[in-house]
N, C-alpha and C positions, 0 to 999 in steps of 0.2 A: 606425344600428341597424336591423336587419331582424327582423321578428316573424312567426310563423305561429301556427296554432291550438294546436300541441302544445309548441313550444319557441321560444326566441329566442336570438340570438347578440348579445352585448354586447361592443363593442370600445372600450377606453378607454386613454388614455395613462397610464403609471404609472412608478414607479422601482423598480429591483431593489435587492437588499440592499447593493450597492456604491454606490447613488445614481445608477446609469446609467439613462438614459431607455429604457423598454421600451414595447411595445404589448401590452396584455393582452387576450386573446380568451377570453371565458367563454361556454360554451354552457349554457343553462338548460333543464331539462325539468320543466315544471309547477313544483313547489315545491322541486325538488332540483337542486343543481348537478351537471351531468353530467360536464363535463370542462373543466379550465382549462389553457390553454397560453400560456406567455410567449414572445413572439417578439422578437428584437433589433429595436430601434427603427429601425435604418437599413436594414431589409429593404425591397427595392423593391416587393414585392407579396406578398400572402397569398391563397392560394386553396385550396379544399377540393374534392377529387374525391369520387366516390360511395363511401359506406361500405357494405361488404357486410353483409347481414343475419346476425344471430347466432341460430341456431335455439334456443339455450337461453335467450334473453331472455324475461323474464316478460311484457313489453309491447313492442310494436313500433309505432312511429308511421309514418304514411303518408309517402310521398315528397312533398316540397314544393319548388317552385322558389324559391330564396332569393337575396338580395343581401346583401352586407356590405361594410363599408368598411375602408380602411387609413389609418393616421395618417401624414401626410407629415412628415418630420423637421423639427422646429422649428415646426410649425403644430398647431392644435387642430381644424382642419377635417378632414372625412372625404371620401373619394372612393370611388365605388361600383365594385365589380368583380362581373361576372356569374359565377355558379358553377353547376355542374350540380346535379341533384337530390340530396338527401342522405337517407339512411335511418338515423336515429338511434335507438338502443335505450335504453330506460330500464331500471332494475333496482330491486329492493327494497332498502331500507335503505342507499341511497346517501347519503353525507354528505361535506361539505367537498370535498376533491379526490378524486373517485371514480376507479376504474380503468376501463380501456378493454377491451372484450371482444374486439375483432377486430384482426388484424394489418394490416388495410387502413389504419387510421389511422396506424400506425407508418410504413408505406410512404409515405403522403401527406406526413407530416411530413419524412421524408427528402428527398423530391422538393422540398418547399417550401424547405428550407434550401439544398440543393445548387444549385438553379436560381437562387435569389436571390443566392447568393455567387459561383457560378462563371460564370454567364451574365448579365451586366448587360442590363437591358431595352432599352437603347439600342444594342445590337449591330446592326451592319449586316446586312441580310438578303441571303444569297447568292442569286444568280439561278439558277433551274433546278436547284437541289440537291434530288435526290429519292432516296428509299430504294427500290430496285428490288425487293429481296426479302431474306428471312432464311433461311439454309440451314444445315443441320447439316454440320459439317466432321468427318466420321467420327463416333465416339461420344463424343468428348471435347472438342467445341468447336463454335462457331457462326461463320458468316460473314455479315457485313452487306454486301450489294452496293449501291453508290451510283453516282450519276452524276458526283460530284466529291468531293474531300476537304473535310471540314468539321471544326470543333472538336468534340471529344468527350471524355467522362470515363467511367471505369468505377469503380464503388463497390461494395464488398461490404456488403450490408445486414446479413445474418447468414450462417450457414454454408450455408444452402440458398437464399439469395436474392441476386441480383445486379442492380444497376441500371446501365443504360447510358444516359447522357444525351448527346444530340446536338443541336447548335445549328444554326439556319439550314437546316433540311431538313424535307421532308414526304414521306410515303409516296406512291408513284405509285398512280394509280387501278388497282384490281385487283391490288394488290401480291401477289407470290408468297408464299403462306403454307404451302407444303408443308414436310414434314419438320420439324415444330415440336416433336416430342418424341422421346425416345430412352431408353435404359436409364438415363441420368444425368439428362436434362432432363424435367421433368414438363410444363412449360408455358412459353410465351413470349407476353407481352402487350405490345401497342404502344399507347401513348396519345399523342395530339396535345395539346400544352399551349400556353397563351398565349405570345406572344413568338416564334413560329416554332420552338418547341422540341419534340423528340420524346423520349419516355421509353420505354425498352424494359426490361421487368422479366422476368428469367429466373428461374424457380423450379425447383429441383432435386428429384429424387426421393431423392437421397442427398446428404450434405454435399459441396459442390463443392470442388475442389482450388484451390490458390493460382493466381491468375489471371495469365496472360501475354497481352498484347494488342499488336497492331501493324498497320500498313498493309502490304499486299503491295506488290510492286514497281510494279504499275500505279497505285497510289494510289487505287484505286476499290473496294477490298475491305478492310473492317475485320475483322481476325481476332481472335477471343477463344478462348483455349485454357484448359481446366481440367486442368492437369498440374503436376507438381512436388510440393512438400510439401503436407501436409494443411492444412486451414483453421486448425486449432489451432496449426500451426507457421508459418503464413504471416507472422506478425509478424517472423520472422527475415529473410525476404527483403524484406518491406516496409520494415524498418528501414534497409535499404541505400538506399532511395529518399529518406529524410528526412535532413536535416542534423541534427547532434546538438542544435542549439538547437531545431529543430522538434520533435524527439522529447521534449525536456524540456517544451516547451510543451504537447504533447499529453498527456503524463503528468500535468502539473499540472491541466489542464482536466478530465481524466477523474476525478482525485481529487475535485475540486470538485463535479463532476456527481454522483459517487457519493454524496457527503454530502447533496446536495440531494435526490437521489432517495430516499435512505433516509428523509428527513423526510417526503416525500410518501407513501411506502409505509406509514407507521404507521397509516393509516386502517384502521379495523376491518373495513371491507368488502373490503379488498384481499386478493388471494391471491398466492402465490409467483410464479405465471406472469405475472400482470398486473404485478407489481413489476418482473420482469425485462424485460417489454416496455417499460415506462416508462423504465427505466435504459438499455435498448438504444437507444431513440429519442433520448434526450438525448445519449447517448455518440456516436451517429452524427452528430448536429448539430455537436457540438464537434469531432469528428475530421475531418469534411469540411472545416471551415474551415482546419484545420492542414494537411491534405493539399493543399488548394488553394494555400496559402501555400508549402508545401514544393516543389510542382512548379514554382514559378517561381524558386526559389532553389537547389535541389539537382538533381543529375543524375538522370535517370529511368532505370529499368530498361527501359522501352519508350518509344521516341521515335516519336510518331505521325507526324512529318514524314518521318523517314528510313526508318521501317519496320524498324529494327534492334531486336533483342531480346537482352538480356543474360541468358542462361540460367545456371542454377546449375552450378557447376564439377563435372565428373564425369558429367553427363548425356550418354549416348551420342548421337552425331549421327545423325539419321534422313535417309534418302535416298529420293527419288522413284524409281519404277521405270517400265518401259515401259508398264505398265498402270495405274499409279497415280502421281499427282503430289501434292506437299504444298502446293501453292498453286493459285490459279485461273490463273496464268500458266504455260502449258506449256513455254515457252522455245523455241518453234519457229515456223514460218510460220503455224500455226493461230491464233496470237494476233492475226492481222490482223483477225479477226472482232470481237474486243473493242475494237480500236483504231479501225477504220473503221466507226463506228457509223452506222446508217441510221435509227434510231428517231426522230431529230429531224427527218427529212424529212417533208414533208406527204403525199407520194404513198403511197397504201396498198399498191401493189405493191412498192415499195421496202421498206416495213416488213415486209410478208409475206415477201419474199425474205430479209431479215435474220433473221427468226425461223426460216426454213427452214435457213439456214446454221448457226444455233446448234443445230438439231436434226440436223445432218449430212445434210440432204436436198439433196445437192450438185446433182444434175441439175435438179431443180425450181427451185432457187435460180438456177442458171445461165440457165435458160429465161426466168425473169422478168427478171433483170438484163439479159441480152443483148437481150431483146425491148424493154425500156425504152430501151436505147441505139439500137436500130434504128429505133424510133419517133421518135427525135429528142428524147428527154427532156433537160431542161436542169438539173434540180435534183440537188444532191449528186454532180456528175459525177465528181469526183476519187475519192471513196470507191466509187462505183458501178463505175468502170473497174477499180479494183484488185480489188474483190470479184468482179467478173465473171471476171477472169483466174484468181483463186484458185478460184472455184467450178468452172471448167472443169478446172483441174489436178486437183482432188479427185475430179471425176466420171469422169475418163477412165481407160482401162486403161493403167497406168503401165509396162506391158511392151510396149506398142504403139509402135513407132518413129515412125510417122506422127503419132500423137496427141501424143507428146512434142514433136515438131517444131512442131505447132500451138500447144501450150502455150508453147513457147519464143517463138513469134511474138507471142502475147498479152503476155507479160512484157517482151519487147524493145520493143514499142510503148509500154509504160508508161515505160520509161527515156527514150524519145525525147520523148513528149508531156507527161510529168509529172515532168520532171527535178528540179524544186525541191520536190516533194511530200515531206512527212515519212514517207510510206509507201514511199519508194523502197527502203530496205533490205530490205523484204519482197520486192520485185521481184528485187533482186540475189540474195537467198537462194534464191528459187524457181528462178531461172535456174541457179544453182549446182547445186541438186538435180537439175534436168532434165539438165544436162550430165553430172553424175555417173552418172545412170542410162543416159545415152548412151555412157558409157565415155570421154568426152572430159575426162579428169581435169585436164589443164592449164588449160582454160577454167573448169572448176568451181572449181579452186583459186583462180583469179584473182577470180572473183565472191565467193567466201567471204572472201578476203583483203580485198577492198574493204570489205565489211561490218565485218569485225573491226577494221580500222584506222581507218575513217572514221565509223562509226556506233556509238560506244561504248555508247550507251544503248539500243540496239536490243533489244527484248524477246526476240527469238528467238536471242540470242547463244549459249545453250548448244548448240543444234543446229548453228550455224555452226562453233563451236569443235570440237565433237565430230567433224564431218566433216573439218575441217582436220587434226585429230589422226590420223584414219584415213589420210588422204592422206600425211601426213608419215611415219606408221608404215610404210606400204608402201614409200615411198622410202628409209626408214632401213635397209632390208635391205642396201643397197649404199652408204649414205652415213651416216657417223657423226653428222654435223651434223643431218641430218633425224631421226635417232633421238632426239637430245636435244630437238629441237623437238617431236617427238611426245609425249615425256614431259612437257615443260612445258605443252603444250596440254591433254593429258588431265588433268593435275593441276589446271589452271585450272578446267575443268568440274567435276571431282570435288570440289574444295575450295570453290569460289565459287558454284556453282549446284546445291547439294545437293538442292534441292526440285524440280528439273526431271526430266523423264522420261529424260534422258540421263545422269544422275549415275551410275547403276550400271554402264551400259555403258562410260562413261568410266573408272570405277574398274577394270573388267576390263581395258580397254586399257592403263591405266597399270600395273597389276600385271604384265601380260605384257611390256610394254616395259621395265620395270625389271628383270625377269628376264633379258631379252636382254643387259642391260648388267651382269649379274652382281651386281645389287643385290638379293640374295636375301631379306634380312631385310624390307625395306620391301615388296617384291613379295609375300612370303608373308603379311605382316600385312594388307595391303589386300585381297588376294583372299580370305583366310580370313574376314575380317569381312563381306565382301560375300556370301559363300556362306551364312554364318549368317543374314543377314537376307533373302536372296533365293535359297533353295535351288534354284530352277528353273534358274538360270543354268548349273549344271554339265552340263545336258543339251544346251546349245546346241552345244558343241564340246568335244573332249577337252582343249583348251589350258588351260582354267581349272584343272581338277583336276590336270592334268599339271604346270602351272607351280607350283602349291602343293606337289605331291609332290616335284618335283625341287628346289625351293627348300629344303624341309625336308631332303631328302636331302643337298644341298650343305652344309647347316648341321649335319648329323649328328644330326638329330632322327628317329630310326628309326621310332618308332611312327606319328606323323602322316604321315611320308613313305610308309610301307607302306600305310596306310589309303587315302591319296589315289591312289597308283599302282595299287593293286589295283582300286579303283573304275573307274579309266580302262580297265584291261584288261577288266573285266567289262561295262562299259557300251557300249564302242565296239568292235564286232567287226571293223570294217574298217580299223582303224588299222594303218598299215604297219609300224611298228617295235615290235610287241608283245614281241618277243624282248628288246629293250633294257629295256623297262619291267619285265618279270619278272625280269631279271637284277638290277636295282636292288632289287626286292623281296627277292631272295635276299641281296643285300648288307646290307639292314637286319637280317636275322636274324644275319648274320655279325658285324655291329657289336655286336649284343647278346649275342654269344658263344653263340648257339643253333645250334651247329654242325650237328646232325642235320637240323634244318629247313632250314638254309642248303644243305646238301649235296643234300637232296631237290629244292629249287627249282632249283639249278644243274644237276642232272642232268636235270630235266624240260626245261629250256631247251635243253640240248645234244642231247637226243633229239628234240625237236619242231622245233627251228630250226637244223639243221646248216649250217655255213658262214657264218652271219650274225655281225654284231657281238655280238649277245647270246650266241651260242655261244662266242665267244672270251672275252668278259667272264666268262661262267659257268665256263669252263675255268680262268681265273685264280682265280676265287673258290673253286672246288672244290679247287684246289691248296692254298689257305690253310687249308682245313678238314681236310686229310688229316694223318695222323700217320705214315704209311708213307712213308719217304724215297723209295723207288723210284717210288711213284705220283706223288709231287710232281715229281720230275725228269722223269718221263714226260710229265706235263701241260705243264710249262714248255718242254721241248724240242719238243713237238708244236707249240706256238704259235710258238716261235722259228723252227723250220725250215719248217713248212708255210705260215706266214703272215708271212714275213719283212718284207714291205712294210707290214704293218699296224701301227697305232700301239701295239698291245699286245706286239709282238715285243720292243721295248726294255724293257717292264716285265718280261716273262718273263726277260730277260737280267739285270735287276737282282735279281729274286727268286732266280735261280740263284746270283748272286754272294753274296747274303746267306746262302743255304743253305750254300755252300762255306765261307764265313767262319765260320759257326756251328759247322761240323764240323771246323774247323782246317785246311781245305784252302786255305791262304792264296794259294798260287800260282795255283790255279784261279780263286780269287776275283779276283785282280789281273788275270789274263788276261781274265776275263769283263767286268770293269769297263772295261778298255782297249778291248775289242771294242765294248762298249756306247757309249762316248764317241766312238769312230771312226765308228760307223754311225748313231747317233741322239744328236747332241750336245746337243739342247735339251729333249727330251721324256722325262720320267719319270712313272710313274703313282703310285698311292696311297702305297705304302710308301716310295718315294723322296722324297716331298715333304718330309718332316721333315728328311731329310739335306740336301736341296737348300736348304731354308730356313736351316738352320744355316750352310751354306756361304756363302750370300749375306749373311747377317748379319755373319759374320766378315769377309768380303771387303770389304763396305762400310765397316765400322768401320776397317779397316786403311787403306783408301784415303783416307778422310776425315782420319784422323790425319796422313797424309802430304800433305794438301792437294790430293789428286787428285780433287776433286769433279767435274770434267768426265767422268772415267771412270765415276764412280758413276752420273751421269745417263745416260750413253751405255748402260751395261749395263741400267739400270732401264728406259729407254725401249724397249730391244730386247726385254725380257721383261716388259713392264708388265702385260699381261693375267694372266700366270701369277703374278707376284709379288703383284698385288693380291688374287688369289684366296687367297693364303696368309694374308692378313690378319694379318701379323706386325707387332706394335707396334714392334719394333726396326728392321725394314725401312722402315716408314713414317717413323720418326724419322730414320734415316740419309738417306733420299732427301729428306725435308723440309729437313734441314740443308744438303744439297747444293744444292737449289733456292735456299735462302737465300743461300748463298755466290755463286750465279750471279745473284743479284738478280732472280729470277723469283718474286715474292712471293706471287702468288695460288696457284700450285701448291704453294709452300712451306707456305702456310697449310693447304691441303687435306690434305696428307700429314701434317703435324704434328698436325692436329686428329684425324685417324684414330688416330694413335699415342696422343694424349692421352686419347681415349675408352677405350682398351683398358687403360691403366695404372690400377691402383688409386690412390686419391688420395694416399696417403702413400708411394707407390713411384715417383712420376713423377720422372724425372731432372731435375736443374737445367738441363741443356742443352736439354731439351724445353721447360721453362717459359720460358726466355729466348728461345729460337728462335721459339716461338709468339708471344711478346709482340712481337718485332721484326716477324714476318710480319704480325701484326694491325695494327701501327702503319703499316707500309709499304703495306698493301692497303686502308687507309682505315677499319679497324675500331677507331677510337680508344678508345672506352669499354671495349671488350673488352681492348684492349692495356693500358690502365691497370690493370685488375684482374689481368691475367696478370703484368705487370711487378712489381706490388706483391707477388704471391705469390712471385715469384723473389727479390725484395729481402729479404723476410722470412726466407727459408731460406738464402740464399747468404752465403758468407763474403766478405771483401774481395777483389776481383778486378777486372781490367779490364772484364769483362762487367757487374759490378755498377755500375761507374762509368757505363757506357753505359746501363744500365737506369735509373739516376737521371736521366741527361741526357735520355733519350727521354721519361721521365715528365714532366720539366720542360717539354719542348717541347710535348707534348700539352696539358698544363694551360695553358701560355702561349697556345696557339691557341684554347683554350676560354674564354679571358678570366679564368681563375682565377689571377691574377698572384701573389698571396701564396703559394699552394701551389706554384706554379712556382718561385718564388724559393727556397723551402726545398729543393726537389729539386735545383736547380742548386748550392746550397751543399753539399748532401750529396755530390754528384758531385765537386765541387772538393776537398772534404776527403779523399775516398777516392783521388783520382787521384794517381799518382806520376809522371805524364808532364807535362813543362813545356808542351809544345805543347797538349796536351789541357786543361790548366789554363787556359791563355790563351783557348782557344776557349770554355770554360765561362764564364769571366768576361765575355767579349764578349757571349755570349748573355744572361747575367743582366743586363747593362747595358741591354738592350733593354726589360726590364721597366720600369726607371725612366725610360727615354725615353718610354714610353707614359704614365707617371704624371707627366711633366714635373719629375721630381726630378733636376735636372741635376748637382747636386753629387755625388750617389751615382753617376751615370753617369761623371763625371770620375774618381772614386776607382777605379771598377772598371776603366776603360781604362788608368789609370796602372799598376794591378797587372798587367793583361794585357800591357802593354809589357814589364814586368820579367820576366814568365814567358817570353815569346817570346825575349827577349834572353838569358835564362839557359839556354835549351834548346841542346842540341848541334846543330851544323849551321848553315848560313846561311839563316836564316828571314826573308830580307829582305822578302818580300811580306807576311808576317804582321805583322812589326814596323811596316812602313810603314803598313799598313792600320789598325793599332791607334792609331798617332800621328794618322792622318787623322781617325779617329772621336773621338779625344781633342780635336783641334782644333775639331771641330764642337760638342762639348759646351761648350767654352769660349765659342764664339760665342753659344750659346744663353744663356749667363750674362753676355754682354756684356763678357767679359774678352778684349778683342781682341788685346792684346799677347801674352798667353799662347797664344791661339789661333794667332797668327802663329808663335810659337816652335814649337808642336807641328807646324804645317804645314811649317816649315823642316826639322824633324827627319825628317818623313815624306818630304820631297823629297830630302833628303840620302841617306837609305837607299835610296830608290827609284832615284835616279841611280846609286848604287854598284852596284846589281843590274842596271842597264840596263833598268829597267821603264818603261813609259809613265807619265808623271807630269804630263801637261798639266792634268788636273783639279785636282791638288794645287796647281800653280802658280796656277791661277785662284782657288782658295780662299784661297791666301796673299795674292793681290792684294786679294781681298774683305776679308780681316781687316785689312790695312794701311789700306784705304780707310776702314773703319769706325773704325779707331784714329786717323784723320786724318793718317796718314803717307803723304801724297799721292805724294811722289816714289817711295817704295818701291812703292806700289800701281801707279803708272804703269809702273815697271820690270817688275813681274810681268805686268801686262796686255800690255805690248809684247812680252814674251817669248812669251806665249800667242798673240798676234795674228800672230806670225811663223811659226807652225807650220802644217802642212797639215791639221790637224784642223778640218774645216769648222764644226762646231758650236761647239767651245770658242773657236776663232779669231773667229767672228762675235760671240759674247758678249763677248769681250775688247775687240773694236773698239768695241762699243756702250758699254762702260764707259769706254774712253779718250775717246770723244766726250763722254760725260757729264762726265768730269773736266775736259776742255778748256772746256766751256761754263761749268762752275762757276768756273774760273779767270778767264774773261772777265768774268763777273758780278762776281766779287770785285774785279778790278782796276778795273772801271768804278765 
């Protein structure tokens, strides 16, 4: 017990209402009880921080240095704990359990319970774990920068107060305290507590939002974000972090605490505010214990070890930009400063150089580091050498050829002298950037590739992949494979490194590359979303807006296409093909049936850009807008005669043919079409596309029905680009089925999947469902195949394809180990099949299920049925019958029915010999059966027959058996 002039604190062991041992702490002020707090008896330590003064208090006691004890479990002795000075207020008319005036006590009690429960006193103290600084992360979060990862917990105290508890860490001397408030955050307080514990209390100006916290990729920055649902709604997301049992426990404890708090609050001196504080305090104590338990048994929304965060579904993804990144890791060579730390070095110049690097004072940092090396410094040499090269690279004029060569020499020496350093990927990446600037693209690609392939955890991977993607993109102009690699690499950066400064540029590259491959929808979606979040990128080059506009144009989305293309025309005066852009603007009006506006734009292009592609396109468009036949003929004939070698000449011919046909001039129409096909056999423009599509659809259907799938594939591959642009579900279906017939399963899957997406759910043909199921099965997509085959089976009538669907389903389930389900599928296939051979094959496959289950009687029954099915089938199915008898014999052997096994092998041998098949293995198995049946002479006869063959393996095995039999006879006779 500790006493002072004004009050004293009494700590005694007691029992709670359930008979559980508690430690009771009672603070007395003169004659009145000030505050009573019951602490669970197994708490490791109890301590009190300074209470803040309440200006409304009637009487304020002076600050006194106190000591108090805590009861060790199972003992009645006390042990002293030093505490800081306390400022306790008294009040008038306090009685029994009085209320608390200030929220400081509430916070203290929270910290008390959290640290005693979550961080045991005997935890090992981490070496050199220090908190470098606390920084604002925008206006909606904070970042704790540390020297190493340590245990941590984040607890919401109330809607405006957040407690961050860190174990085994201390703040560095002179810790960075800048940016400690914002529009959301009022104050951040840091308290060092006993047991090497750091408590950080964040107070908000407004209610904080639901909390997301994680480590960044470096593992040195603990990020706390205030975004998502409001605090009143956060229980929805919090509930996802607790198991159902933990939630029930929490609810039960809260109910109990509520009842207890209500009893305490009946004091006449209490107010509504104080009652709520008391309830909040006790609720926090209860909930913290449940959260601590739940985090060890349930999956967390934020994993402090992996740094991953499960965000709410539907929240748009944020991307870093060239000027702003979403984490402290930039994702390029600049991260070497964070990795190659010099602050632990004792040399002051090294520390100063390191700080200069962090402040981008490249030249001064280089001078210090280079001077240190020239003077023969020996400390931290690895990091110093790498940072010296980096500082020079950053300080130089990167357009100076000689300076680039000098930088190349620096980094090349690092590869030679520090080949095993973990910083080596920074050297490779820097060399790659230097060679890229020197226009030595091949060497640059080599270094980038080394990093990408051999240093998977390199922090600057986004930069490496982005430059590789650009290199592939440039090569992809003449090489389709490189175009695919560029898309894959751009997508890697865009999807997996969204917080880096390269994410947006990678997204732009991805969108443009996808457009080149005619993937208009994804290209449009990516680029549009990037422009919405980063409007400045449209001014970098005309390609962003143009790709969006032309993708929308290709998808017949007139208004967004026109808006984007018009902006390109107006923003970029020097673009070389403005005529083509404005023609497409005119087309958008035509598609919307705004003929007068279309005519005005087309006429503008023809007047301003004579003889260009845009001029011809506009002439064709203007013809479509006319109602006067003579003007229409005049325009088409002008294109056809004056620009006969141009791509639009054939379109003009098609339009003339349509015009003649519409007016009943059928002969002229036929002549024009024949002329068109003779001079331009493959190319037709907009109005011919639908006719061509219909022709291709009918042609493919006819050829598939006749079994001429090679012709379908030959035609499709010859016009693949055009046909894919048609995006016809029937063409995709036909070509997919043709690939399926050719056993080219991956292509079959791709084509059939495109068709599948375009059909409405209830309109998908059965042949599409079955074909897609087979393609999925054969290309390794087993789970998808199961679902697709199930859909087919549910809709299809009895047919050979339904038998195969059941059989394939059984095979997939068999390979997945779901043997019972597989058996049902095989039996369904057997019942539906009308083909004897097929029935025998199904029975043989079903028998394998029972072989795995060691149910050999069922195996025997199935192979006996299979033998009958094969024997009843038309044709001479000797190999199938012999194989079934052989499997039947093996099943008898497993059941130790050796004579029956020998009979089965004899039948297999007889049929095999009749067909002239190789039967050495069967003869050997026959000898084995006789031997086990103790028919030694017959066994010897069989083995001698095998031994006399030229089959080296079976002959050797047979001779070994004969030797064994001979030895057995000698032993027996002796």
